[in-house]
N, C-alpha and C positions, 0 to 999 in steps of 0.2 A: 368612427374610430380612425385616428391618424396612424401613419406608419410606425411612429415611435411606440404608441400603445400596442400595436399589433406585435412588434418584436418583443415587447415585455410580456405579452400573453404567452409567447412561445419560449420564454426563458425556462431553463431547468437548473436544478441544483445538483452538482456533483459533490462527492466527498473525496477530499484529497488527504492522503496520509503522507507526511513528509518529515524528514529529519535524519537523525543518526542514532544508531545503537553502537555501544562500545562493548566489545567482546575481548576476553583475554587475548593478547597478541598471538600466542601460540595456537589459539583455536579459531582465529578469524577466517582462514581459508576453509576449514571444515564447516564452520557455521554458514558461510555464504553458499557453499556447495549444497549443503542440506536444505537451506532455505529456498534456494532456486529449485532444487529437485522436487521439493514438496509443494511450494507455493505456485510456481509457474504453471504446471499442468492443471491444478485446481482452479487457478484464476482464469486460464484459457477456456475452461469448461463452463465458467460462470458468465452468462450473457451480460451481467452487470459490470464486469471488469473492463476498464478502458486501458489501464497501464499498470504494470507490475515490474519493479526493478530493484534489485539488491546489487550493490557494487562496493568493492573494497575501496575506501577513500584513502586510508593510511594504514597499511598492514602493521607498521611498528607500534602504533597506538591502539590497534584493533578497531578503528573507526570504519563503520559500514554505513553508506548512504542508503536510505530507504525512500522509495517514491512509488506511490500507488494512486490510482484514480479509479473511483467507482461511480457508476451511474446513480446510485442511491445508497442510503444507509442500509436499506434492506439487503442489497446485494453484498455489501461488506459484512453484514451480520451473518449471512449465509456462509460466506467464506470462512469467517472466524469460527463458526460453529461446527465445521467439519472435524471429524475425529483426527485427521492428519494434522491440521493446523493446531488443534488443541494439544496434541502430543508434542508438536514442535515447540510450542510456547511453554509447555510444562517442562520439557527437557532443558531448553536454553534460557528460559525466563530468569531463574536464579543466578545465572552467570552473566547477565547482560545489564548494562546501564542504559536505560531507554530514554532517549531525548527526541522521540518521534511524537508528532502532534497531528491532530485531526482538524481539518479545515473544511468548511462548506464554501463552495465556489458557485456563484450564480453564473450560468452561461447563457448569454443572449443569442449567440450564433454558434452552435456546436460544430459547424463545418469550418469555422475560421481557424 
């Protein structure tokens, strides 16, 4: 087995969640504060979470940038299945235009 094949054997697939959500402009700060207060501690407690970020991109339009990285789909599923995240999505879901997408990213060198 050559070095190229060996590095391919150690490749892993991460799940990336990235994009924007649009919240009514008057609610954008409340949404981000609640999303951070709910999601950040749960993600930190989930060993499959690599990155979690919500940030106001444009308060006037209610644009919020969402970026998450998970070690696996199973880790993301555990996060979304918590009662806290279910409650957050139930509360805000009807008021959000969601342009967030899920991507699978093959990592050949996770330390890079």
